[in-house]
matplotlib code that plots the C-alpha trace (Angstrom):
import matplotlib.pyplot as plt

x = [0.1, 2.8, 3.8, 0.3, 0.5, 3.9, 2.6, -0.4, 1.7, 4.1, 1.3, -0.5, 2.7, 3.7, 0.1, 0.2, 3.7, 2.4, -0.8, 1.4, 3.8, 1.5, 3.0, 3.2, 3.3, 5.4, 5.9, 4.1, 7.2, 8.8, 5.3, 5.1, 8.6, 7.9, 4.7, 6.5, 9.1, 6.5, 4.7, 8.0, 8.8, 5.3, 5.5, 8.9, 7.4, 4.4, 6.5, 8.8, 5.8, 4.2, 7.4, 7.7, 4.1, 4.5, 7.7, 6.1, 3.0, 5.3, 7.1, 4.0, 4.2, 1.5, 0.5, -2.1, -3.2, -6.9, -9.1]
y = [0.1, 2.5, 2.3, 3.3, 6.3, 7.2, 6.9, 9.0, 11.8, 11.9, 11.8, 14.7, 16.9, 16.3, 17.3, 20.4, 21.5, 20.9, 23.1, 25.8, 26.0, 26.5, 26.2, 29.7, 28.3, 29.4, 32.9, 33.7, 34.8, 31.4, 30.1, 33.2, 32.5, 28.7, 29.8, 32.3, 29.9, 27.3, 29.8, 30.6, 27.1, 26.4, 29.4, 28.0, 24.6, 26.2, 28.4, 25.3, 23.3, 26.1, 26.5, 22.8, 22.5, 25.8, 24.2, 20.8, 22.4, 24.7, 21.5, 20.0, 20.3, 22.6, 24.1, 26.8, 28.7, 28.3, 31.2]
z = [-0.1, 0.6, -3.1, -4.1, -1.8, -3.1, -6.7, -5.9, -4.3, -7.3, -9.7, -8.1, -7.7, -11.3, -12.5, -10.2, -11.8, -15.3, -14.6, -13.1, -15.8, -18.7, -22.3, -23.8, -27.2, -30.1, -31.5, -34.8, -36.4, -37.1, -38.5, -40.8, -42.0, -42.8, -44.5, -46.6, -47.5, -48.5, -50.7, -52.5, -53.1, -54.4, -56.8, -58.1, -58.7, -60.6, -62.7, -63.7, -64.4, -66.6, -68.5, -69.2, -70.3, -72.7, -74.2, -74.6, -76.3, -78.6, -79.5, -81.2, -85.0, -86.7, -83.2, -83.3, -80.2, -79.3, -79.9]

ax = plt.figure().add_subplot(projection="3d")
ax.plot(x, y, z, "-o")
ax.set_aspect("equal")
plt.show()
């Protein structure tokens, strides 16, 4: 029975510490930097895909643009 009392005390003490030291969260600056980086990468990938598609379309013989 003493082990149960010990575990109970340890658990309640740890939970009290966790409640007192709340997580403040992350600053929004790193998140904004990550999002901006992802946008730049997405734009680069889109630009490369568009360029490849245009080159492929221009390589078709007797190519005419749609009206």
